[in-house]
N, C-alpha and C positions, 0 to 999 in steps of 0.2 A: 825390181823397182818398187818404190813405196806406194805408188798409185796403181799398181797392177795386182789383181786379185787371182788366186788360184781357182780356176773353175773346173769342176769334175762334172762331165757329162756322162750320165749313166744310161747304157742300152739295157732297158728292163726285160726285154723278152729273150728267151733262149730257144724259142720254137724253130723247128726246121723250116727254112724258107722265109724267115721273118724279114720284115721291112725296116725294123729299128735301126740297123747300121746305116742305112741310106739316109734316114731323118737325122740321125746323130751327126753324120758327116756334114750335112748342110747347116745344122745348127752350129757345129764347130767352126764352119766357114764364116757365118754371121758373127760369131764371138770374136774371131781373129780380125775381121773387118771393124769391129767395134773398137778394138785397141785397148780395152781396159783389163784384159784377162790374159792369164797364162793358162792355156786350154789343154785338158787331158781327157780323152774319151776313154771310159771304162766300160768294157763289154762283159756283162755277167756270164756270158757263155765261156769266158776264158778262165773261170775260177771254180773251185770246188765249194759249193754252197749247199751243204746238206739241209734237208727239211727237219731232221732231228736236232734238237737243241740241247745243251746241257741244263742240268737242273737249276744252276745259279743264274741270276739275272746279270746281264752285261752292265746294268746300271750300277750294281753294287761291287761286281768283281773287278771292274776297271782293267788295268793292264794284265791282270792274272786271268782274264777270261780265256778258257780253253778253246780257241778257235783252231780249225784244221790248218795244217801247214799251207795247203793250197789257197788258203784265204788271206795270207799275209800281205800280199801286194794290194789286194782290195781294201784291207783294212787300213794300210799306209796311205792309200790314195784318198780315202774317206777322211782320215785324220788331218791330212795336210790341206784339205780343200778349205777355202774361204766361202765358197758358194757351189751350189749344185743346179744342174738342169737334169731332170728325170724325163727320159724319153720312154713313153709307154704306149702299148696298144690297149685295146679294150677286149677282155675275154669274158663273155657272159656278164656284161655290165660292171666289171671290175677290172683290176690290173692282175698281172701274172704272178703266180705263186713264186717264181724265181726272184722277183722283186721283193716281195714280202719276206722271203727268207733272208735276203741280203740286208734288209732293213732290221729285222728281228736279231740277227747275229751282232748288231751294233747298237750303241746308245749314245755315249758322249761324243762320238764323231759327228753327230747330226746337231748337236745342242748349240743354240744361239748362232746358227748359220742359216742363211736364206736358201730356199728351194723353189725353183720354178719348174713348171710342167709343160712338156710338149707332147701332145697325144695325137694318136691317129687311129682311124677305124672306119666303120661303115658310116651310117647316116649321122650318128652322134659325134663322130670324130674323136672318140675316146674320152669324152667329157666325164662320163661316169667314173672311169678309172682315176682321172685327175681329182675328182671330188672326193673319192674314197681315200686317195693318197693324202690330201690335205688333212683329213681327220687323223690318219695314222702318224704323220710327221709332226703335227701339233702336239701330239702326246709325247713326242720325244724332244719337245722344246725347240723344234725348228721353226723358222719363220717362213711361211708360204707366201709366194708373190701372186698378187692378184692377177696380173695380165699374162695369162698362159697362152699357148698356141695350140689350136686343135685343127686337125686335118681330116675332114670328112671324106669318105669315099676315096682314099688315097690312091687306090688302084686305077682311078681314071683322072685324078687331079695332080698327078706327078708325072714328069717325063725327064728322063735322062738325069735322074737324081736331084730334081729341082721342083718345087711347087709351081704349078702353072699360074696361080693367082699372083698377079704383079704387085699386089699389096703386101705379100708375105714378108719380104725383107724389112718393111717399114714396122710391121707387127713385131718381128723379131727384135728389132732395134729398141722398140719400147719395153719389151720384156728385159732385155739385157741392161738398159738404162736403169730400171728399177732394181734389178739384181745387183748391179754395181753399186748403187746408193746403199742398199742394205749390206752388202759385203763389206763397204767401207765403214758404215756405222757399227756394225756388230763386231768387226775385227778390232776397232778402236775400244768398244766396250769390253770385249773379252780381255784385251790387254790391259786395261785400266783396273778392271775388277772381275774376279772369277764369278762365273754365272752361278746363282744359287739354285741348285737342283734339289 
């Protein structure tokens, strides 16, 4: 549908026992309820994402960039997305290495597309991770959404796969409304004129 946008929700942690898939599932449910998105959850644990990168930059290599075969479906999902939600924990005041590697293996897949952040953690709720991600993805010409979601002390504030705060769905709706607006504006702009990188 013309007014439906491909939303890729990325589970950024690959750590054993991670909580990310629970959060991503809830976010996907909220996105389905919103009605403006074709939703795909992409779990980085399902892909071969090495830390060692080729010498060439993906910015200049384009389609010839030598990614591992095991990353092909990840690249395809990122390429086809109109918008992203990155679900990330906070490790030592930042985000996981798995997420940085997935970002660095790509470039044009992020360009001129909106990215929202849903973070979780201890007292800070993963906010440090989200702030660091804003800097990184801005460098790749993505547009970051102001109204993210942060879940402090998720181990006591979630039950049966859902946040206990009754305001959480309303916060998610605000995030998704902004994401849909930017998805529409940026898809229209990319269609009209190639983005100058």
